[in-house]
N, C-alpha and C positions, 0 to 999 in steps of 0.2 A: 733203401734209402740213399738217393745220390749226391756225391760228395757237395758241400756247402757252395754256392756260387760266389760269398764274398771270399776274397782273398784274405786268407788269416794266417797269420804263424801256427808253425806247427806243434806247439804246446802252449796254445793262448789260455788264459785263466777264462775266456769269455767265449769259448766254441758254442758250437752249433747243440752240445749236448746240455751247455748251461742255460742260456738265455736269461739273464736274471733282469728282473723290473726293477725303472727309476722314473725319474721326472726330470727334465731339463730344461732350460730355460730358453723358450722360443722367441721370437718378435712379437708373436699373437698372444705371450704368455706361456703359463707351465704348461708341458706337455708329456705325456705316458710314453715310456720308450722301452726295448729291450737292448741290451748291449750284445754284439756280435762282433767279435774281433776286438780290432780299433775303432769299430762304428758303435754307431745306435741306430735302430731303427724306429721312427718316429710312429707309434700306434693311431695317435691322431689322425694322420696322413691315411693309413690303413684303413681304419673304419669310414672314413669317407669316401673311399674308393671301393668298398663293399668286398675288401680283401680280409675281414675277420667276421665269424660268426654273429648271426643276427643277435642274439643273447646278450653278446658282450658289447657290441658296436657304440651303444650311448655311453656306456662305464669307460671305454677307452678313449673316451673323448674328455675325460674330467680333469682337473689339475690336481688331483692326488689319486692315490691308488684305493682310497677306503670304499667307492663306488663298486669297482671290481672286486675287492676281496668278500664284499657282501654277497657274491651273488654265489659263493659256493665252489667245491672242489670240481664236480661235473663241468661247469664253466671254465673254468681254470684249464681243467685237461682239454676241452675242445678247442679253446683259443690258444694254447700251446702247441696243439697239432697244428693249427690252420697256420700259424706265424712261422713254424718249421716247414711248411710245405710250400709257404710263399719261398723261402730264403734257399730251399733246395730245389725248385722245380723252376718251369718256363716262367711261373709268375713273378720269378725276379725282375726278368726283361721288361715286366709291365708295371715297376712299381713307379708310382707318381713323382716328379721331380720334387728333391728335398726330402723325400722320404729317409733317404740313407743319410747321416752325417758324422763326419770325423767327430770320436768323442772327445778329441783334443782343444777343439775348438770351441765347445758350449759349456755351459755351468751348469751341474747339477744342483738340484735340490731336495728336500727332504720328500722322500718317497711316499710317505704317508702323512695323515694326520693323527696323532696319538691322543685318542679322547683319554687315556688312561696310561699309566707308564708302573710297571710294578718290578723292582729287583729282587732276585731270591741270592741265596747263601747257600750254593747248593755243592760247592766243592768240599772235599772231606780233608784235603790237604789245607786247603784255605784258610777253612774255619780252624782247624785244629791248629794252625801256624797262629793265628790271629788271638786264638784263645788263649795260647800261652803269654803272648806279649801284652794283651789286656789283662788278663788274670793269672799271673805266675804262680799264685798260691792255691789254684782250683783246679779241678780237671779242665783240661781244654776245650772239652765240647760241653755245651748245656745238657739238661737232662732230656731236653723235647728234640734236639738236633736229629737224632736217628730215627724220629717217630713221623715228623711230617718237615716239607721244605720249607725251611724259615725263610721269610720275605720281608719285604717294605713297600708301603707305596711311595713312589716316588714324586716328582713333579714334571709333569706331561708338558709345560709352556716352555720348561728349559731344555728339552729334547732339542738338538741341532745337527745339523749335517756336517758330515767329513769338510773340513778346512774352514769351519768357523772358528776364529780366535775365542780362547777362553779366560775371561778375567779372574784375576788370583781374586779368592772372595775372602770377606773378612766376617769375623763372629766371634762369639766370646771364648779366652783363651784362658785356662787354669793354671797357673804357674805354682809348682809344688809347695812354694813359701808366701802365697800372698792370695789377695782375692782376686776373681777373674776381670778380666779386661776386654775392651773390643779392640781386636787390631787385625790385620790380615794373617792369614795363617802361613804357620811356619814351615807346615808337613803338606804340602800338597801333593798328592799322590797320583797315580793311575789306575785304571784294574782293566784288565785284559778278559773281556767277556764277548759272549755270543747273546744274542737275543731273538725273540721268535715275534712273527707278526701274527694277528690273529684275524681270521674271517668272519663268518656271519655272526657267531655267537650264540647267546642264548638268550632266553628274557629272563626279566626279574622274576627271582622267587624260584628259578629252574636250576639244574646243574649241569655240567657236560660230564657224562661217563667217560672213564678213562679210556676205554676202547674205541669211543667216537672223537678223542682227541682229535686224530687226524684229518677230520671233516673240519676242524675249525684252527687249525695252524698252517698257515698260507706257505711261510719261508724263513730265512734267518738272514740276520744282519750283523757285522762286527757291531761290538759296544764297546765304549770307554766310559765307564760311569766313575768319572773323578772323584776324588775324595780328599778331603780337608783333615786329615786323623787329627789334629790337637784341638780343633772345633768338635770332632765327631766323639771322643775321648770322654768330653765334660760335657756332652748333651744327652748321648745315646742312652742310658740308664734314666727312667724304666723304660721309655717309649721308642727308643732306636733312634735311627738316622734322624736328622732333620737339615740345618743348615750346613752340614759337613758333606752334604750329598748333592740338596737342589739347586745349587748355583748352574751346574751344567752336564749334560748326559751326550756324549756326541756317537753317532751312529754312521755306518758306513752307506755312501748313496744307493748301493745295490742289494735288492732284496733277492736272495738265490732262493728259488722254491723247493718245495719238497720234493717235486718230481725229478728235479737235476741233483739231488741227495740221493735217492734210492736206492744207487750203489755203493753207496758208503754207511748205510746204516749197520751199526752191529751191535752186540749184546751187552748192555750195560754191567759194569760191576754189580756183584751179589751185595745184598742188603741184610744187615743183622742189627735187630732183630726183624724177623719179615713183615713189612707194613700192613696196616691195615687192607681191609680186602678193596676199598675204595681206592687204593693206591697202587693196586698190583695189575700190570698193563700185559697185555699180550703182544706179542711180537718185538722186533728188536729197536728201540729207541735212543742208543747213543750215536754219536754221528762222528766217523775216523775223520775228524778237522785239525789240520795243522795251523796253528798259532804262532805269531810271532811279533814281538814290540820291540820297537827299536826308538832309542833317544839320540838329538842331536841339540847340540846347545848352538847359541846363536854365533858363536867363534867357530864351528866347525863347518866344514865344507861336505861332509858324509856321514851319515849315521851309524850308530853304535848299537848293535842287537845285545838288547839287554835281557830278553827270557824267550824262551822256544818252549811250547807247551801242546797238549791235545787236548780236544773238547771230548773224547770218548770215555775219558776217566771220570767225569762228573757223577755223583752220588746219586744224586736225585736227578731225574730225568723231565724235557719237557713235555709229556704225557701227564706225569706226575704232579706236576706246576700246575697245569691248567686243571685237571681234576682236582686238587687242594684247594684251588684259587674260587672254584666255583661251586663247592660242596656245602656252602651254606647259603647258597642262591642269589649271589651276586650275580650280575650281569656283565657279561664280554661284548663289546661291539669291533666292529671291523677296524681294524688299524691299531688296536692297543698293542703295546709293547711289552714285553716279559723278557728281564733280564736273566741272565744267568747267575749272576754273581761272579767275582773273578775265579779265573781257570787255573787254579795250580796243579802241577805234578808234583811226584814224590821226592825229587831233586832241587836244591837250592837254583838251578838254570831254568827251572821249569816254573817257578813261582810266578804269579799273575798281577803282584804289585810291589811296590818299592818297599812298604814297610816289611814285606817277608824277605826282599833279595837282600836289604841293607838292614835287615834285624832291628828294626824301628831306629837307623840311622848309624847304629852301632858300627858298622861296617861299611862306609860308602863305597860307592861303586865309582872306579877311574875311567874317567873318558880321554879321549885321544890329543884334547886341546889342553891338557895338565889340570884341569880342574878334577873335582869328584862331586857325586850327587849322594845327599843321603834322600833328599826328596827333592821335587821339582822347582827349578827358579827361573824366573821372569826370562822369556827366550825363548826357554826348551821347546823344542817340538817331539812331540810323540806322537808314533806312528804305528798303527796296528796293521796286521797283515794276515790274510786267513785262506787256505785251500786246501781241497780236496783230492788224492791223486794215488793212483793204484794201476799197477801193470795189468794190462788188457783193457782196462776201463776209460782212461783218459783222465784228463784235470779237469778241476770244477773251482774257480776261483771268485773271493770275494772283494778282489780290490782293497783299496785302503781306507783306512778310518785314521784322520790327521787332525789334531790340535795344537795349537801353540799357545803358551802361555802368556798373557798380557798382565802388565803391573797392575796392584790394585786401583781401583778408581777409588773416590771419596764419597761421602753422603750426599752433595751437594751437586753430582754429575748427574744429566740426565739424557746423556746420549748411548748411554748403553755398551754394549762391544761393540768393537769396529775399529 
């Protein structure tokens, strides 16, 4: 393969080995693109010019990734090869005008339309930490946790792209010495997560075999599944999260494909007990993906890193999550989003949520502006970053997943977030 014809920084997150997919705001409406260095490549323009495979040309002219996701892995791969060829051959000199644009000059949109959103609880460390906080007199893990990937069905309509402000939610809070009352959360939290986006899916009444999961997982995004811990604590038994989670879930604007991540797949941690046969996967399903969360108050000029962790330590894998989600015959559709749950490591600096980092507010985090944080305050900006990197392989980045907390609204407001 010849050198990429686009001028790129030496260690760019979005090099030729990555080519993540996104959707940007064009004068004619939303368009699909891939990131390359500091630029993006307009896939609609490429399709109109006949520079992509015929089987994907129509889907690449859509306003979201869903039609392309429906085409399946064989088409995803041939399209990736074609795009790479355009960028690394004389075809680059024949690009139509406007096909290549600077990323900094355009607005990014939610790259897929999630018909369904499921969030899992797949980190052993995170589940154990929360179990100790929520049920201090019991075993941290409930009896089912090591036998199946625990999850809840989230709200797809409140999945938003990076940069969308997050309104502080209200709900029922239960003080220890009185009846519940309706008011804004006092314990707004972040969650460092990774999500996978599905491709073709299955028909209602069928299931996806764990060894076929690779045919249905298109790629990964960064996810911040914001949580109102005080609302969650009062409502979650016996049916799980509801208002404490459904107000917003932020995802990064770039979907990094499984092809780009192939060199960073590693063995997943051992499981005890051995799961049932339908949850036993062949191959390597963990991803050596470095994750970082930073927090900046409204008074700070720069952000402070509050957590560094790695996705490879998750107890339950993507393949297991998808196999379990469909074993009852539910149907998965192109563009569905499945979050990992907070990614926490074994040490305090690697915890993926403030409730863990501060031990439920008992040990606040000191910020450079002289303030402390037990949980998020209005004006705080949270930024998640992710990247895969290894000597001899290069670097594959995910960009940023950003959200700023806005004050709580009133029930009379109809203008929404913004």
